[in-house]
KOLTOR-77626 format. One record per atom (N, C-alpha, C): residue in three letters; x, y, z. Coordinates in pm, whole numbers, plus 50000, padded with zeros to 5 digits. Layout:
<atoms>
alaXYZ/...
</atoms>
This chain:
<atoms>
met493517707309266/met492247712809316/met492267713009468/glu491857724009527/glu491907725509673/glu490827717109739/thr491207710509847/thr490247702609925/thr489287712009995/pro487977709209988/pro487017718410050/pro487147718810201/lys486877730610255/lys486877732110401/lys485637725510458/val485737721710583/val484647714510647/val483637724210702/lys482357721210678/lys481287729510735/lys480867723310866/ile481667725710969/ile481397719811101/ile481417731211202/ser480977728111322/ser480947738111428/ser482277745311440/ser482217758311459/ser483427766311473/ser484167762911601/asn483517755711692/asn484167751811817/asn485087739811799/arg485047733411684/arg485867721511662/arg487337725411658/ile488167717011720/ile489617719711723/ile490257711511611/tyr490437717811496/tyr490857710611377/tyr492267705011389/phe493157712011457/phe494527706911462/phe494607694111546/ile493637692111636/ile493587679611711/ile493167668211619/asp492187670811531/asp491827660811429/asp493037657411344/ala493817667711310/ala494987665511225/ala496037656911297/ile496227659211426/ile497187651011502/ile496717636611508/arg495417634711531/arg494877621011535/arg495057614111401/ala494787621511292/ala494967615711158/ala496437612411134/phe497327621511170/phe498757619211153/phe499217607011233/ala498747605911357/ala499137594811443/ala498687581411385/ile497447580811335/ile496947568111283/ile497667564211154/leu498007574011070/leu498757571010948/leu500177566410981/met500787572711080/met502107568311126/met502047554111180/met500977550911249/met500817537511303/met500677527211191/leu499907530611086/leu499707521510974/leu501037517910908/gln501817528310875/gln503087525410807/gln504077518710902/gly504027522411030/gly504947516511127/gly504697501611144/his503447497811157/his503107483611173/his503437475711046/phe503157481710931/phe503417474710805/phe504917472110787/val505717482610801/val507157481210779/val507797472010882/ser507447473811010/ser508077465711114/ser507727450911100/ser506537447911046/ser506117433911030/ser506707427510904/leu506817435210796/leu507127429110667/leu508537431910614/leu509207442110666/leu510577444710621/leu511497433410664/ala512337428710572/ala513247417610601/ala514227421410711/glu514587411710794/glu515447414210910/glu516787420210872/glu517357416110757/glu518687421010721/glu518717435910692/phe517527441810669/phe517467456210644/phe517147464310769/lys516887457510880/lys516637464511006/lys517977467111075/asp518717475911013/asp520117478411050/asp520197491011136/lys520547489411261/lys520607500811354/lys521717510611318/thr522647506511233/thr523727515611192/thr523337523911070/asn522187520411010/asn521727527710892/asn520977540310934/phe521407551710882/phe520827564610922/phe519327565110896/phe518927560710778/phe517517561810739/phe516627552510823/tyr517127540510851/tyr516347531410934/tyr516227536911077/asn517337542311127/asn517307548311262/asn516347560011269/leu516337568111162/leu515427579611158/leu513977574811157/trp513687564611074/trp512337559011069/trp511947553311205/glu512847545911267/glu512557539611396/glu512307550111505/tyr513067561111499/tyr512877571711600/tyr511477577611588/phe511077581111465/phe509767587311447/phe508647577311470/arg508907564611442/arg507907554511474/arg507677553911625/gly508727556011702/gly508627555611847/gly507797566811906/ile507557577211826/ile506737588411874/ile505247585111864/thr504887575711777/thr503487573211744/thr502647569711866/ala503077559811944/ala502257555512060/ala502117566712164/pro503207573312207/pro503027584512302/pro502077595212249/met502177598212119/met501307608212060/met499847603612063/phe499627590912031/phe498267585512028/phe497627585812165/phe498357581412267/phe497797581312402/phe497577595412455/thr498507604412426/thr498357618312472/thr497147624812410/ile496957622812279/ile495827629012212/ile494517622812259/thr494547610012296/thr493357603612354/thr492947610512483/gly493907612612571/gly493627619412697/gly493117633612674/phe493737640612579/phe493337654312550/phe491887654712504/val491567646712403/val490217647112344/val489157643212446/phe489417632312520/phe488387627512613/phe488147637512726/val489207642712786/val489027652112898/val488427665212850/phe488837669912734/phe488277682312680/phe486767680912660/leu486337669812599/leu484897667712577/leu484157665212708/leu484837658512802/leu484227655412931/leu483847668013008/leu484697678312999/leu484487690413077/leu483987702312994/lys483737699912867/lys483387710912777/lys482077717612814/lys481057709712848/lys479707715212870/lys479477720313012/gly480287716013107/gly480147721313242/gly479327713013338/gln478637702513288/gln477897693913381/gln478867686513472/lys478377683013592/lys479257676513689/lys478767662613726/gly479707654213762/gly479397640813811/gly478647632413709/phe477747624013760/phe476987615113673/phe475967622613587/gln475727635313617/gln474837643413535/gln475477646613400/asn476777645013391/asn477497647713266/asn477267636013170/pro476627638513055/pro476337627512961/pro477597620912907/arg478727628012913/arg479977622412863/arg480487610912951/val480027610313074/val480427599313162/val479877586113108/lys478577585913081/lys477947573813029/lys478507570212893/lys478677580312806/lys479237577912674/lys480667572512684/gly481417578312778/gly482797574012796/gly482907559612843/ile482047555712936/ile482047541912986/ile481717532212872/lys480697535612793/lys480327527112680/lys481477526112581/arg482107537512553/arg483227537812458/arg484387529412510/ala484687530712638/ala485807523312698/ala485567508312691/leu484357503912725/leu484047489612721/leu484097484412577/lys483637492712484/lys483697489012343/lys485147487012297/leu486027496012338/leu487437495012301/leu488077482412361/ile487767479612486/ile488337467712551/ile487857455012481/leu486577454412448/leu486037442712380/leu486637441112241/trp486807452312171/trp487427451712038/trp488887447312050/gly489567451912154/gly490957447912175/gly491107432812185/tyr490207426612261/tyr490227411912271/tyr489757405412141/ala488727411212080/ala488167405311957/ala489207404511846/leu490087414511838/leu491107414511733/leu492157403711753/his492207397911873/his493107386611898/his492397373211878/phe491137374111839/phe490357361811818/phe490617356511677/ser490717343411665/ser490967337111536/ser490037325111520/leu489377324411404/leu488477313211377/leu489237300011372/thr490487300611323/thr491287288311315/thr491577282911455/ser491857292011550/ser492087287711688/ser490827281511748/leu489687287811715/leu488417282811767/leu488107268911714/leu488467266311588/leu488237253111529/leu489007242311603/trp490177246211658/trp490967236811737/trp490497236111882/gly489477244011913/gly488917243712047/gly489777250712150/asn490597260412105/asn491507267012198/asn491717281512155/leu491367291012241/leu491587305112209/leu493067308512207/gly493867301512288/gly495297304112293/gly495627316012381/ser496887316712425/ser497317327612513/ser497297341012441/tyr497407340912308/tyr497427353312229/tyr496137361312251/phe495037354312269/phe493747361012286/phe493757370212407/phe494497366712512/phe494467374212638/phe495547385012646/leu496307387012538/leu497307397612539/leu496627411212523/ile497337421512564/ile496777435012568/ile497407443612458/asn496547450612384/asn497037459812282/asn496567474012312/val496757482812217/val496497497112240/val495027499812274/leu494117492312214/leu492687495112237/leu492287492612381/gln492757481512439/gln492417478712579/gln492987489312672/ile494207493812643/ile494827503912730/ile494107517212719/ile493697520912599/ile492907533212584/ile491577531712660/gly490957520012648/gly489697517812717/gly489827518712867/ile490817511912924/ile490987512313070/ile491417526213116/ser492177533313032/ser492597547013066/ser491387556313075/ile490457554712982/ile489237562812986/ile488457560013114/leu488367547313152/leu487667543913277/leu488367550013398/leu489707549813398/leu490457555913509/leu490257571013514/ile490247577413397/ile490007591813391/ile488607595013444/ile487637587113404/ile486257589213452/ile486197587613603/gly486887577513656/gly486917575513801/gly487507587413874/leu488597592613824/leu489227604513885/leu488307616713873/tyr487677618213758/tyr486767629413737/tyr485607628913837/leu485007617113854/leu483897615813948/leu484347618214092/leu485577614214121/leu486127616114256/leu486287630814289/phe486727638614189/phe487037652814216/phe485997662514160/ser484947657414094/ser484007666314027/ser483287675714123/lys483087671314247/lys482387679814344/lys483357687014436/val484647685514406/val485657692114489/val486227704114414/ser487047701214313/ser487667712214240/ser488227707014108/glu487967714314001/glu488527710713871/glu490047712013873/lys490557721813950/lys492007723713959/lys492687711514021/ile492057705814123/ile492627693814186/ile492667682514085/phe491587680914008/phe491547670713902/phe492667673213801/gln492827685613762/gln493827689213663/gln495247685713709/tyr495587689913831/tyr496967687813877/tyr497187673513927/thr496097666413958/thr496227652113986/thr496677644713861/leu496097648513746/leu496507642513620/leu497987645113591/leu498437657313615/leu499847660713592/leu500747652713685/cys500387652213812/cys501207644813909/cys501257629913877/leu500127624413835/leu500097610313797/leu501057607513682/ala501037616213581/ala501927614413466/ala503397614613511/ile503757624113596/ile505147625213642/ile505547613013725/val504687608913817/val504987597313903/val505117584613819/ile504197582613725/ile504237570713640/ile505517570413558/phe505927581913506/phe507167582413427/phe508397580013516/leu508397586013634/leu509557584713723/leu509757570313771/trp508677563513803/trp508787550213864/trp508767538813761/glu508957542113634/glu508887531813530/glu509877520413553/arg511107523513593/arg512117513113615/arg511727503713729/thr510957508813824/thr510557500613939/thr509487490613902/tyr508347495413846/tyr507257486113817/tyr507537477613692/ala508427482313603/ala508757474313484/ala509517461613521/ala510147461713640/ala510937450013682/ala510067438713735/tyr508817441513770/tyr507927431213823/tyr507317423013710/asp507137410013734/asp506467401613634/asp505017398813671/phe504597403313790/phe503207401813836/phe502757387213828/ala503677378313860/ala503377363913854/ala502317359613956/phe502087367814058/phe501067364414159/phe499657366014106/leu499497372513989/leu498187374413929/leu497917363613824/pro496657360413799/pro496347351713684/pro496877358313557/glu497287350213463/glu497977355713345/glu497147366113271/phe495827363813257/phe495017373313181/phe494947386913250/leu495127387313385/leu495207400113456/leu496617405813454/ala497607397013470/ala498997401513469/ala499347408313337/asn498717403913228/asn499007409613097/asn498727424713089/trp497867429513178/trp497587444013181/trp498767451813240/phe499647445113311/phe500707452213385/phe502137448513341/thr502287437713268/thr503637433413229/thr503657428413085/lys504797430413020/lys504997425312885/lys505607411312885/ala505807405713004/ala506507392813017/ala505827381712937/asn504497382612922/asn503767371912852/asn503487375212706/gly503937387012661/gly503767390612521/gly502867402412492/ser502297408812595/ser501477420612571/ser502307431712506/val501677438812413/val502377449712345/val502367462312431/phe501237464912496/phe501097476712582/phe500617472312720/thr500917480612820/thr500467478312957/thr499887491313012/ile499137490113121/ile498507502213178/ile499557512813210/phe500627508313275/phe501727517413305/phe502917513613217/pro503567522913151/pro503507537413169/pro502497544813082/trp501727537412997/trp500967544412893/trp499837552912948/phe499297549413063/phe498287558113123/phe498887571613159/gly500197572013178/gly500867584813206/gly500687594713092/tyr500767590012968/tyr500567599012854/tyr499107603412844/val498167594512874/val496757598312874/val496507609112980/ser497107607413097/ser496977617413204/ser497567630713161/ala498747630213098/ala499387642613050/ala498497649412946/gly497897641612857/gly496987647312758/gly495767653712823/gly495257647512929/gly494137653313002/gly494507666513067/phe495717667313123/phe496187679813184/phe496267690913079/ile496837687612962/ile496957697512855/ile495577702112810/ala494617692812805/ala493247696312764/ala492627706612858/leu492877704912988/leu492327714413086/leu492997728013074/val494297728213049/val494987741013024/val494377747712902/phe494157739912799/phe493567745012674/phe492177750512699/lys491327742512762/lys489927746412785/lys489817759212868/asn490667760312969/asn490547771613061/asn491157784513008/asn491887783812896/asn492557795812846/asn492247799012700/val491497790312632/val491327791712488/val490617804712449/glu489837810612539/glu489127822912507/glu490017835312509/arg491227834112561/arg492157845412562/arg492537849212420/thr492647862112394/thr492937866712258/thr494317862412211/asp495257861512304/asp496607857712266/asp496907843112298/phe495817835012312/phe495997821512364/phe496927813012277/tyr496677812312148/tyr497447803012064/tyr498927806512061/lys499227819212061/lys500627823312065/lys501287818512195/trp500597820812307/trp501107816412437/trp501197801212444/phe500157794312394/phe500087779812396/phe501227773612316/ile501457778812198/ile502497773312109/ile503877775312169/tyr504177787312217/tyr505497789912277/tyr505727781212400/thr504687779512481/thr504807771212601/thr505107756712565/leu504377751412468/leu504607737612424/leu506017735912368/leu506457745412287/leu507797744412228/leu508887744912334/ile508727753712431/ile509757755112536/ile509797742812625/ile508627738812678/ile508597727112767/ile508987714512691/gly508517713312566/gly508867701812485/gly510367700812462/ser510997712112432/ser512437712112409/ser513217708912536/val512747714112649/val513397711012778/val513317696012806/leu512137690212787/leu511977675912812/leu512817667612715/leu512847671712590/leu513547664012489/leu515067664512507/phe515597676412534/phe517047678112531/phe517717678312668/thr516967681612772/thr517647683312902/thr517027675313017/ser515947667512991/ser515277660713103/ser516197650513170/ser517007643513093/ser517927633813154/ser518927640813245/trp519457652013197/trp520407659713277/trp519727664913404/cys518477669913389/cys517747675313505/cys517487664313609/leu517117652513564/leu516877641413656/leu518157637413728/gly519257637313654/gly520557634413716/gly520937644913818/leu520657657413787/leu520977668413880/leu520147667214008/ile518857663813992/ile518007662114111/ile518527650614197/tyr519017640114131/tyr519587628914208/tyr520837633514284/asp521697641314218/asp522907646214284/asp522567654814406/leu521477662514395/leu521107671614504/leu520377664414617/thr519617653914583/thr518767647514684/thr519237633514724/gly519937626914633/gly520357613114659/gly519237603014646/ile518087607214593/ile516937598114577/ile517157589614453/glu517197576414473/glu517597567114367/glu516667567314245/ile515407570314268/ile514457569714159/ile514817579414047/phe515407590814081/phe515807600513980/phe517017595513901/phe517907588413969/phe519067582713901/phe518627572013801/ala517727563113846/ala517247552413758/ala516507558213637/ser515707568513660/ser514947574613553/ser515857581913454/ser516887588513505/ser517797595913416/ser518587586713325/asn518847574513372/asn519617565013293/asn518787557413191/tyr517467558313203/tyr516587551513107/tyr515407560713081/asn515717572213024/asn514747582913017/asn514137584012877/tyr513247574812844/tyr512567576012715/tyr511177582112731/leu510587581412849/leu509227586212868/leu509147601412866/phe510027608012941/phe510027622712941/phe510457628212806/thr511457621812743/thr511907626912613/thr510827625212506/arg510127613912509/arg509027612012414/arg507897621912439/met507677625412566/met506687635712597/met507117648912535/gly508407651512535/gly508927663512469/gly508637663312320/asp508847651812256/asp508517650412114/asp507047653712089/val506177648212173/val504737650012156/val504357664812169/leu504907671612267/leu504577685812287/leu505027694212168/ile506187691112113/ile506667698511996/ile505757696011875/ile505327683511857/ile504397680411748/ile503067687811769/phe502567687911892/phe501357695711923/phe501537710211879/ala502677716111914/ala502947730111881/ala502977732211730/leu503647723211658/leu503747724711512/leu502377723911446/phe501547714611492/phe500207713611435/phe499357725711473/ala499567731111593/ala498827743111633/ala499237755211549/ile500517755911511/ile500997766911427/ile500267766911292/phe500107755111234/phe499487754011101/phe498017749911110/arg497357753311220/arg495997748611247/arg494997752711139/lys495187764411078/lys494237769210978/lys494237760610852/arg495327753510832/arg495447745210711/arg494757731710726/phe494277728910847/phe493707715610872/phe492187715610874/glu491577726810833/glu490117727510830/glu489617721210701/arg489877708410687/arg489547700910565/arg488747688410603/lys487807684810516/lys486927673510544/lys487707660410558/leu488697658510472/leu489477646110476/leu490207644610609/val490767655610659/val491487655410786/val490537651710900/val489367658110902/val488377655311007/val487907640810999/asp487637636110877/asp487157622410859/asp488177612210909/leu489437614010871/leu490467604710916/leu490677605511067/gly490687617711119/gly490897619511262/gly489777614111348/ser488577613311292/ser487417608611371/ser487117593811348/lys487877587311261/lys487607573211230/lys488777564211270/thr489517568411371/thr490737561011406/thr490457546711452/leu489357544511524/leu489037530911570/leu488787521711451/ser487987526211356/ser487697518111238/ser488967515311157/ile489807525411144/ile491067523611071/ile491927513311142/tyr491997514211275/tyr492807504711351/tyr492287490411332/ile490967488611340/ile490377475211326/ile490647469411188/ile490387477311084/ile490577472410946/ile492037469010921/his492947477410968/his494377474710943/his494807462011015/phe494257459511134/phe494607447511210/phe494157434911136/val492957435611078/val492417424111005/val493257421310880/ile493587431910805/ile494327430110680/ile495777426110706/leu496417432410802/leu497847430110823/leu498117417610905/tyr497387415811015/tyr497697404911107/tyr496727393011096/gly495687394511015/gly494757383310997/gly493837381011113/ser493487391711184/ser492527390211295/ser491227384211243/leu490597376211326/leu489327369511298/leu489507358011198/thr490127360611083/thr490247350310979/thr491497341810995/gly492537347411057/gly493817340411066/gly494667341810941/ile494157349510842/ile494887351410716/ile495127366310695/gly496397370510701/gly496747384410681/gly498037385710605/leu498417397810571/leu499637400110495/leu500867394510566/ser500887395710700/ser502057390910774/ser502217375810765/lys501147368710735/lys501237354110720/lys502047350410595/phe501947358810492/phe502607355710365/phe503917363310343/phe504037375310401/phe505207383610371/phe506007387610494/tyr505837380510605/tyr506487384210730/tyr508017384710712/asn508607396310746/asn510057398310740/asn510667393810606/ser510027398010497/ser510507393310366/ser510687404310262/leu510247416510289/leu510267427010187/leu511557434910188/ser511937439610070/ser513067448810057/ser512607462710101/pro513547472010126/pro513127485610166/pro512207492310066/ile512487491009936/ile511647497509835/ile510247491109834/ala510207477709840/ala508917470809843/ala508127474509968/ala508827475610083/ala508167479310208/ala507627493510200/phe508407502610141/phe507977516510128/phe506737517710040/leu506797511509920/leu505647512109829/leu504457504509886/gly504747493309952/gly503677485610014/gly502987493210124/ala503767500510205/ala503177508410315/ala502267519310261/leu502707526010154/leu501867536410093/leu500557530410040/thr500667518909973/thr499477512209921/thr498557507610034/phe499167502210138/phe498407497510255/phe497627508910319/ile498297520310340/ile497637532010398/ile496457536310311/leu496707537010181/leu495667541510087/leu494467532010089/val494727519010084/val493647509110080/val492817509510209/val493497509810324/val492787509910452/val491917522410465/cys492497533910431/cys491747546510445/cys490567546910349/ile490757542310226/ile489657542110129/ile488547532910176/leu488897521210226/leu487887511710275/leu487057517910386/val487747524210482/val487037530110596/val486167541810553/leu486727550910473/leu485977562810432/leu484807559110342/gln485027549210255/gln483927544810167/gln482807538310247/tyr483207530610349/tyr482187524310434/tyr481307534910498/tyr481937545410554/tyr481147555710621/tyr480347564110521/arg480867565210399/arg480117572510297/arg478867564810255/leu479007551510247/leu477887543110202/leu476997538410317/glu477467540510443/glu476737535510559/glu475297540210564/pro474997553310543/pro473587557610549/pro472727550410445/ala473267549010322/ala472507542210217/ala472317527510251/phe473337521310310/phe473267507210347/phe472177504910451/phe472187513210557/phe471177511510661/phe469787515610613/ser469757525110519/ser468477528810460/ser467907517110380/leu468787510110306/leu468367498310231/leu467887487310325/leu468647485310434/leu468227475310533/leu466857478710590/gly466667491610622/gly465377496010677/gly464247493910578/ser464547496710449/ser463537494810345/ser463187480110329/leu464227471610328/leu463997457210317/leu463207452010437/lys463557457310556/lys462847453110678/lys461377457110669/gln461137469510621/gln459757474210609/gln458967465910508/lys459627463010394/lys458957454910292/lys458697440810343/gly459677435610419/gly459497422310477/gly458337421810574/leu458217432210657/leu457097432810752/leu455757433810680/gln455747442110573/gln454507443510495/gln454117430210429/ser455137422910380/ser454877409810318/ser454327400010421/leu454897400210540/leu454417391210646/leu452987394510685/ile452677407510690/ile451307411710727/ile450327407010620/arg450717408610491/arg449827404110382/arg449647389010386/leu450787381910413/leu450707367310421/leu449777363010535/lys449907369510649/lys449057366310764/lys447587368810731/thr447327380310665/thr445947383710628/thr445367373310534/asn446167369110434/asn445707359110337/asn445437345710405/leu446327341710496/leu446157328910566/leu444917329010653/val444667340210721/val443477341310805/val442217340610720/ala442257347510604/ala441087347410515/ala440807333410463/arg441897326410420/arg441717312710371/arg441197303410480/tyr441727305310601/tyr441277297110714/tyr439787298910739/arg439297311310729/arg437877314110751/arg436997307810642/ile437497308310518/ile436757302310406/ile436647287210424/ile437767281110463/ile437787266610483/ile436827262710595/arg436817270310703/arg435907267310816/arg434477268410774/gln434137278510692/gln432757280210649/gln432317268510560/arg433237263210476/arg432897252410385/arg432737239110460/thr433417237910572/thr433337225110647/thr432217224710747/arg431447235410762/arg430327235410857/arg429127227810799/
</atoms>
């Protein structure tokens, strides 16, 4: 039976929802397999494991890029400028919410019982980086909103290039001069999974693509031009960026290009992301489905639920506590499929039942207030009767 199409605004970009849904599902299976697959099966000489690991490596760049795309597109969609833009306030609230959730997911009741949050609490994950990236994008937007949208656009592109080029330089620092909870935003030395740099580079690149999209989407031949451009630039970055960086070094002698060409995963991953963007844009008509939109718009909830179930956030009890590095490939494969299904069903069912749940709460609250009013009326009446009898 065909999944029904979504009755949503025709302005919605369905293939972006599809990319977000794809990225979150890739993240679910990636986290499950990497945590629970036994070490002896993590064989770099195995073709299938290498293939899985390569595609898993695309997930984070894709997620950060799509974050930048969606936020900047919505930020500039209506045309309001500066603080008059309602998306600024919404974005700040969203960013702070993500940062708080990032820390909350590292919170454990068992640690609290021992009277110690532990260093794990102060580590940085994807949510905090997305949150701080949104704040940085808002800061740049406010800085250039009264100057020129083009300057904002190309500032984002330049930032992405500079961040990617200088990765070998700032990655070497341990930021020991900062307090550990601040240093964790900039270095993995203490155990953080993500840091502001280089990941803000992908958010910036996504913002640049969003502005290209917004400024040209009304063209009749836009999607054809957009898809070919993404495929060409993506292929250049994927297959020739290391060679190009080496060539620039040969011509200029600037060491940064040499260092980048020898450890060039950022530009090549950007190439992967652009090609995936193009493929989803090609099949965009097939993604006008309610399930795709629902999954693509519930990524935060999916991330939170998967963290609780897999890593035992808040409770300290998760799948990784019992099955860490213990599953066979077949068990990991079937387990990942089950894990994805369970997490998605939990999230979608919650949102399906949410209106009824809050309606029930509202009804109970109203009935409770009415009961209190009746109780107060009865008590006042009894008090008056008692006073009259005692006179």
